[in-house]
N, C-alpha and C positions, 0 to 999 in steps of 0.2 A: 504493500500499500503506499508505503513512504516513497519506494523508488517510483512509482507512479506520479505521486505528487511534483517529485523533482523532474519528472518527464512532463509533466503538465506545463511547470515552468520553463522549461528549456522548449519546449512547442510553442509557447506564445512568443517566445523572443525570434524564432525561425520563421513564426507566421506573420510577425509583425514586419521581419525584415523583406520577407518575400513579399508583402503586402506594399512595403513601401518600391520596392523595385519595379512591381506589377505597375503602379500608380506612374511611376515614371516615365516606363516605357510607354504607356498610354498616351501621356503628358507629352511626350515628345512626337511620337506619332501623330497625334491633331494639329500641335504647332507646326509642325513639317507639311501638313497636308493643305492648313487653313493659310500658312504663309506669315501668320502671327506667332512669331518665334519668342516675343514675349510672355506669350500663354504658359511655356514651360514654368517661368519661375512662378507665375500668379495661380497655376495648377498645384503646383509642389506645395508652395507656403500655403493654398486654401486645405490640401489634404492631408497635412500633417496636425494644423491648427482643426480640423474635424475629427483626427483621429484621437486626438487628446481630449476634445471637448467629449466623445464619446465614449472616452472611457473613463470619465469622471459623472457624465450624466447619462450613459447608454441603460442605465437599470431604470430610472425615469421615463425614459423614451420608449423602452420595451412595454413597462406597465401602460402605459398611455396608449399605445397603438393596440394592446389588447383589452383597452377599458377596464382595467381591473381597478377595483376600488378599495384603501386600505381602512381595515377595520381595528376595534379595540375589543378587549376579550367580552365587554359585555353585548358586544353586536353577536357574535358566535364562541359562546364559551366551550363548546366540545373542540371545535376546530383548533381555539386559542390554548387551551389546556396539551393539547395534543402536541403541538409544535413547541410550547413552552419546557414540557417534559423531554421531549427529546435533547432540546437544544442544553439543557440541565444535564443529561445524560452523558452529552460527547463534552460537556466543559465550553459550550460555545457562546457568544452573544445571541440574544433572543433577537433574532429576525422580526422585519415588520411582516405584516400578515395583511394579504389582499383576498379578494375575492371576485373572479370574472362570472358575470350574470352570462352561463351559457349552459344548455342542459348535455353537453357531452361530458364525458369523462376524460378530465386531464389535469393539469398541474405544471407549475414550473417554479424554478429560482433563478433570480438574478442577483446584480450587485457584484463592486471590483474584488471585496474580500469579505471574511466573515463580520467584520464591524459594520460593514455597509451593506449587507444582503436583505433579501425579501423573497417569500414565498407566495406563490398565489395557487388557489384551486376554484376549481367550475364549479358552481353551484349543483350541477348535474353530478360530479365527484362525491361533495358532500349528500346529498340525497339517497344516493345509490350504494357508499361504501359503509361497511360495519366498524365500529371501532379499530379492530384489528385491521382491517384492510388500509383504512384511512391511515393508521400509523406508519403502515409498511410502506405507502406511498411519501409521507412527508419526510421519514428515513432516509427513502431515496434523495429527494431533493435535499435535505441537509449534508446528504453524502456528497452530494454536488460543491457546496457549500465548503465541506472541510477539504476537498481534493482538490480546490481551488481552479474548479473546471470554469467558473463565471468568468473570470480573466479572459479565458480561451473565446468565451462566447462573447464576452463586450466587443472582442477585437474582430470577431467575424460579424458581429451585426453592425460594426464601423466598416466594415470590408465592403460587405454587397452595397450599403448606402450608398458608399462613394462612388464604387464602380458605375452604379446606377447615374448616379448624379452625371458624371462623366461622360456617358453615353449619350443622355438627353443634352448635354452642354454641346457637344461635337453637331449633333442634330440642328440644334437651335442657330448655331452658328452658320451649318451649311444653307438652312434654309433664307438666313439673312444674307446671303452674298460675301460669306467668310472665305469660301473655298479659293484655294491659289490656283488656278488652271496650270503654272507652269511646274506643278509636281502631281501628274496624273497618278505615279505610281505610290507615293504616298497617301493620295486619298485615297485609293483602293484600299490601303493596308488599313486605313483609319475607319472606313466601312466595316472593313472584317473585323476590325477589334472591337467596335462598338457593337455589332452583333453578336459575336461570342461574349461580350461580356457578361450577361444573364449567365450565362453558361459556367463561365470562369466563377463567376460567383459561389455557385452551387458546388462546383466542384472543390473549393477552398474550404467550402463548411464542411463539405464530406471528410476533406483532409482532419477537421477533428473526430479522431477514432472513435467507432463505434465502443471501443473497449471502455470509455468513458462511462457508458450506461452498464455496462455490465459491472464496473468498478462502484459505481454507486448503488446497483441491485446488492451488492456483497456488501458494501460498506452499510447501507440501510439493515439488510439481515443481521448483520452483527451487532447492531446499535438495538435491535428490537429482540435479538435471539429468538426470532419465530418467522424464518422464510418464508411460510406457507401463506401467513398473512399478505405479504406483498404479491404472491405468485396468483391467490386467491383474484387480488384484484385486477391483475392483469391478465386473467382468465374475464374476468366481467366486462375490461376493457374491448377483448378480443370480440367478444359475443355483441355489444353495443355500439362500440365503435369511440375514438378520439378525436374525430375532425371536427374541430370548431366552427363558429360561425364567423369568425373574422380569418380568412385565409391570408397569412402572410411570411413568406418563404424567410425572411431576414430573421424572423425569432422563431423558427420552428424548431430547431435545433437545441433549444431550450425548453423547451415541452418533454414531461414524463413520457409520454408516445406520442407518436407524428400526430399534428394537427392538422395537415394538408389532406383532402381529398384524395383517395387514390386515381380519379382520374385526373387528376391536375400532373403536367409533366415535372413539378417538382416531386410530385408522390411516388415519381419512378426512380428518385435518386434520394432515397430516403436515407437522413442522418440515422436512423435508430435502427438497432439489430430487430428481427423478427420477434416479435410477442411471443412465439412459440419456442423459440430459441433462448430468451429470457426467462421463461416459465421452467423449460428443462434444468436451465443452469443452476438456478434456485433450490428447484429440489431435489438436484444432486449435491446441496451443500452440506457440510458436515460441520457440524459446531462443535 
């Protein structure tokens, strides 16, 4: 487990480095294609600033996009006590607690570190899960907090957003006559780059290993000492579905189970392991 935490920190640095390299390459191609070479500096400065902003504000952005509402103990004592007891068990700060008004069964954690963490569950999960299943799900989410996965999640969130903005930026420049007709090759390369940008964003999110989910499952099971609770929660999700009303690929990797519809392109490239494989792994655990 400690090796995996160290690995997550290392992957964060690698991901951030690759992220900046990709942004520089896209900015270079676009500036050459449009003939506005000053854009290279501007896009680079903006991207770095946005990445830093997202690191500190990414959690609030993710919660806002998914329309999550913060609660206090009096609003839902059952959920609050579950999270509080798990945080005490793990010796962690109490995270902020949120609820999404959504009938599907799902949850997610966010925040740049344990001191700034938040957990969120859907109303559907609260209604359909018994106490042991709810405890298993929340232990999984706190496992992400403990394993420092949210730092990687925050960078992936920023990455997807910036790549999309750069692609939109190029199309707006093209529409308003920013194309440099002297550089047809770079212009064609720029078109290819912005078309492939959404796919690149998904692939980078996929680079956040599926092992994080297995590790969070294992961490949660060790916390509760009852893997069956989490396994039963996954069975209910497999039977009733986890696709949320708000379909957002930028935050999909944060959820307990994929919140995307299987009919979407992003659903074909899930960042989550198959539910059946997670259940099997949990039931093979020996504590």
